[in-house]
C-alpha angles and dihedrals in degrees: 000000000000121000111254113184094199090059105029105044095055092040094050091045090055093045092050093039089224141091092216106142093208093051091049091048090053092052090049088054094047097044103032103023087232123132118224131169122235087239092061090052091047089051092050090054090051090053092047104044094157092059093044091050092050093048090050090054093049096048097041102032098032098238116179119285121238092264092053094042099087105054100147092218092075090064096063114116109263093020095065091057091056095062104111097237092048090048089052089050092051089051090048091052093042093056097038118097128206120206090343094310133098116249112267113252091236090055090052093047091050091054093051091046091053093048092048090051094048094047091048095044094048095034095240124151107224090225088060098039112123139170093272091054091051090052091052093048094049093045091052092048091051092049088056090050093246123151107251099189099104092037091053092051092049098045093044091051094046094049090048090054090051091053094245106174092219102048091112091062091073105095114209104186121164130321116266110273092027107158091002092127099039091125093048107130140160126181115258094246091058092047090051092047089055090051092049091052092047088051089062093048103044122354097201093052087049092055091047089053092047091055091050091046094052100039108017096237121163115255095238090054091053096045092050095047112119130218092247089057092062115083127184118221138183097252104007133024118217134216122192116203141172110237122199087003091282116051116081113206137171120216130194113232127203112241093251091062093042089056091053090052091050090052090052092048095047110163097341116120103192145013129060117334092227131048096191119095135222092261093055092047091048094051094050095043090049090056092048090053090050091053101042105024106026092156092057101035098084090053096054112087097180110038093184091057089055090087094054088055091049093050091052094045095047093044088053088050097050093043093050089248096307094165092179092059093043093049089050091050093048092042096232133112120277091235091054091048093053094043094047107032107024134290125208116322122223091256091051091053091047092051092048092047091052093047103040111026095067090053093066093076095042130088126215119223090258092054092047096054097068090051093052095052095040096087092052090051090051091048091051091051093051090059 
């Protein structure tokens, strides 16, 4: 059997219960008939700090060995959260703040659920999970054609909480399909016809869609909005929501939309504004797309998200593609807006080039005046 450092050095360190380079070299010679110097083993540990750190914890703290690592009982809900490293991670997330706000409990629960699923699927004990394990998991998921965006976020955050020296090497990137529908567009009359049809089917779904159409909110943010987060004003109404389960944002609402929300709330004083759920909204919006945009419907994976796209596209249209203004209104970054919902088209760029580039070498009358009087000023100073 050939000598494989990645396999042999950790295995022999566990068997010997020591990180002694000379002892590991002796076992390599005995088991593999291969001579290695202690310096080469020491160098290997320096190049694989995550492995070294994990081995130190196992040997010093008595963490479970690989054979003990996959006892299925640890993956039970409730039990998994009591594992010391997972408890530390929960504490880490519970005390961490994002953009000035604490992480939403649902966001934290989602992370834990994903980690439990990955550890169970790939038979990894969380106490033993290291950067190399994360790489293997992500590579296997990609081979299977699975979206790794959430898994990457979870594994990266968990390794960071454990103090893994290589957590930053896990690139997160964007979710699969990010920006795929950036050219998605329907004329305003068609969008309004869809909304009118939805109104006759389910009034609450219609109001949810109207909020998304006017302000570009995400559907989960709207559905989780509570009555006390809706405030009536003289000129504008305001709705405060939690987007992506962690970002708290307040949006101005035109009075027409505010009236719709007041109708939904009625006499209620607390709780969520809406009683419908994401699945019901999705089913009705899917049917609306089939009726009014049959050529586009098969391409739209998330029918509820359609109205966020339409808000962005039509705001870009009415602002003459002022992406800075639209991003500010939708409370997202300009880069995210352009990547997700459509930046400048080739025809836009050509029109701007034709309009603005020639102006660089021209002077307006106001710019010419100081130049005309400049020589006389210089002459006066010389006197």
